[in-house]
C-alpha positions in Angstrom: -48.4 18.5 -17.1 -45.4 16.0 -17.2 -44.1 15.0 -20.0 -44.3 11.0 -19.4 -47.2 10.1 -16.4 -46.1 6.9 -14.2 -49.3 4.1 -14.3 -50.7 6.1 -17.1 -52.1 3.0 -19.4 -53.6 1.7 -15.8 -54.8 5.3 -14.9 -56.8 5.8 -18.2 -58.6 2.3 -17.9 -59.5 3.5 -14.2 -60.5 6.7 -14.8 -62.5 5.0 -18.1 -64.3 2.7 -15.8 -65.8 4.9 -13.1 -66.8 7.3 -16.3 -68.5 4.5 -17.9 -69.7 3.4 -15.0 -71.6 7.0 -13.7 -72.1 8.2 -17.6 -72.9 4.9 -19.4 -70.1 4.5 -22.2 -71.8 6.2 -24.9 -72.0 9.1 -23.2 -68.4 9.0 -22.2 -65.6 10.7 -24.6 -61.7 9.8 -24.8 -61.1 13.5 -23.7 -63.2 12.9 -20.7 -60.9 9.5 -19.6 -58.0 11.8 -20.3 -59.5 15.0 -17.9 -60.1 12.2 -14.5 -57.6 10.8 -15.5 -55.3 14.0 -15.3 -53.8 12.9 -18.5 -53.8 14.6 -21.7 -55.7 13.0 -24.3 -52.4 12.9 -26.5 -51.3 10.2 -24.0 -54.8 8.3 -24.4 -53.4 8.2 -27.9 -50.6 6.6 -27.2 -52.0 4.3 -25.7 -55.3 3.4 -27.1 -57.2 3.7 -29.8 -60.4 4.3 -29.0 -62.3 4.0 -26.3 -63.8 0.3 -26.4 -59.2 -0.6 -26.9 -59.6 0.4 -23.0 -61.6 -2.3 -22.0 -59.8 -5.3 -25.1 -56.7 -2.7 -25.9 -53.8 -4.6 -23.2 -54.1 -8.9 -23.7 -52.0 -10.5 -20.3 -54.2 -12.8 -20.6 -53.1 -14.9 -23.9 -49.9 -14.5 -23.2 -49.5 -16.2 -20.1 -52.5 -18.9 -21.4 -50.7 -19.8 -23.6 -47.7 -19.6 -23.1 -47.5 -21.8 -19.7 -49.5 -24.8 -22.0 -46.0 -24.3 -24.2 -44.5 -24.6 -21.2 -46.3 -27.3 -19.5 -44.6 -30.8 -18.2 -44.3 -32.7 -21.1 -45.8 -35.7 -20.0 -49.1 -33.7 -19.6 -51.8 -34.3 -21.9 -54.0 -30.8 -23.6 -55.6 -30.7 -21.0 -53.4 -30.3 -18.1 -50.8 -28.5 -20.0 -54.7 -26.7 -20.1 -54.6 -26.1 -15.9 -51.4 -25.9 -16.3 -52.6 -22.6 -18.0 -55.2 -21.4 -15.8 -53.3 -22.2 -12.7 -50.7 -19.7 -14.7 -53.9 -17.2 -15.4 -54.8 -17.0 -10.9 -51.0 -16.0 -10.5 -49.8 -13.4 -13.1 -53.4 -11.8 -14.7 -56.3 -12.9 -12.8 -55.3 -11.9 -8.9 -57.0 -10.9 -5.9 -55.7 -7.0 -6.2 -57.8 -7.5 -10.1 -60.8 -8.1 -9.2 -62.6 -4.9 -8.3 -61.7 -4.2 -11.8 -62.7 -6.6 -13.9 -65.9 -6.2 -12.3 -66.4 -3.0 -12.9 -64.8 -4.3 -16.2 -68.1 -7.0 -16.7 -70.1 -5.2 -15.5 -70.1 -2.5 -18.5 -68.9 -5.4 -21.3 -72.1 -6.5 -20.4 -74.7 -3.5 -20.5 -73.5 -3.4 -24.6 -74.1 -4.7 -26.7 -71.2 -3.9 -29.2 -68.5 -4.9 -26.4 -70.3 -8.1 -25.9 -69.5 -8.5 -29.5 -66.3 -7.0 -29.0 -65.7 -10.0 -26.6 -66.3 -13.0 -27.8 -64.0 -11.5 -30.8 -61.7 -11.5 -27.8 -62.6 -15.4 -27.2 -62.7 -16.3 -30.4 -59.2 -15.1 -31.3 -58.1 -16.4 -27.8 -59.3 -19.7 -28.6 -57.6 -19.5 -31.7 -54.4 -19.3 -29.7 -54.5 -22.2 -27.1 -55.3 -24.4 -30.0 -52.2 -23.4 -31.6 -50.3 -23.6 -28.3 -52.2 -27.0 -28.0 -51.2 -28.1 -31.3 -47.8 -27.2 -30.7 -47.2 -29.1 -28.1 -47.8 -31.9 -30.3 -51.3 -32.9 -30.1 -53.5 -33.3 -33.7 -55.3 -31.1 -35.2 -59.0 -32.0 -34.2 -57.9 -32.9 -30.7 -56.2 -29.6 -30.0 -59.2 -27.8 -31.6 -61.3 -29.6 -29.0 -60.0 -29.3 -26.5 -59.0 -24.9 -26.9 -62.7 -24.8 -26.8 -63.6 -26.9 -24.2 -60.8 -24.6 -22.2 -62.5 -21.6 -23.4 -66.1 -22.3 -22.0 -64.3 -23.5 -18.7 -62.8 -20.3 -18.6 -65.5 -17.8 -19.5 -67.5 -19.8 -16.6 -64.6 -19.7 -14.6 -64.2 -15.8 -15.4 -67.8 -15.0 -14.6 -68.1 -16.6 -11.1 -65.1 -15.3 -10.1 -65.8 -11.8 -11.5 -68.8 -12.4 -9.0 -68.5 -10.0 -5.8 -69.9 -12.6 -3.6 -67.5 -14.4 -5.0 -63.9 -14.2 -2.8 -62.1 -18.1 -4.8 -59.2 -17.3 -6.2 -59.4 -17.7 -9.8 -57.3 -20.8 -10.4 -58.9 -22.9 -7.9 -62.3 -21.6 -9.7 -61.2 -22.9 -13.6 -59.7 -25.6 -12.0 -63.9 -26.3 -10.7 -65.2 -25.1 -14.0 -63.1 -26.8 -15.7 -64.5 -30.3 -14.3 -67.9 -29.6 -14.5 -67.7 -29.1 -18.5 -66.2 -32.3 -18.5 -68.3 -33.8 -17.3 -71.0 -32.5 -18.3 -69.1 -33.7 -21.8 -69.0 -37.0 -20.3 -73.0 -37.0 -19.2 -73.5 -36.3 -22.6 -71.7 -39.5 -24.5 -73.3 -41.1 -21.9 -77.2 -39.9 -22.6 -76.7 -40.2 -26.7 
């Protein structure tokens, strides 16, 4: 076997999802994943700590989102900066080529409470990162926190809709719609109190 294998990380992730779908998460070992990818077990551990990290290890989402929020035009209010971030995710992370992987990943996570817990922790870390990015733009702490919470909720809703097999819309459109619906729900709640 070659010392260096191109796209090893992606191959391992694809193999893991195939096996998680076929055998179940609990019944799949790291060795199974490495063999399916045509790689050595040691290669797996160069890329991931454990089999759970195949689903959670790489996090381009946070980096792209927070960088886009930080670089949104100077006159953008916090929610406009978030929309700028959602557009960046649509261009760089949640692309049409990534949709099939996202659909399978979501199905595996939805079937396992431990993975759902890990996904929730990832969401909390994302919220904290968004809060920092918005605060760094000069928003007051409470405004940054509330905006980040709304953004994270909208992002979760958008991801669920976008990763539905029947959905063919681009991620940024789905995310913008979800953010608009979250804003409308907040405003309608305010009117009823």
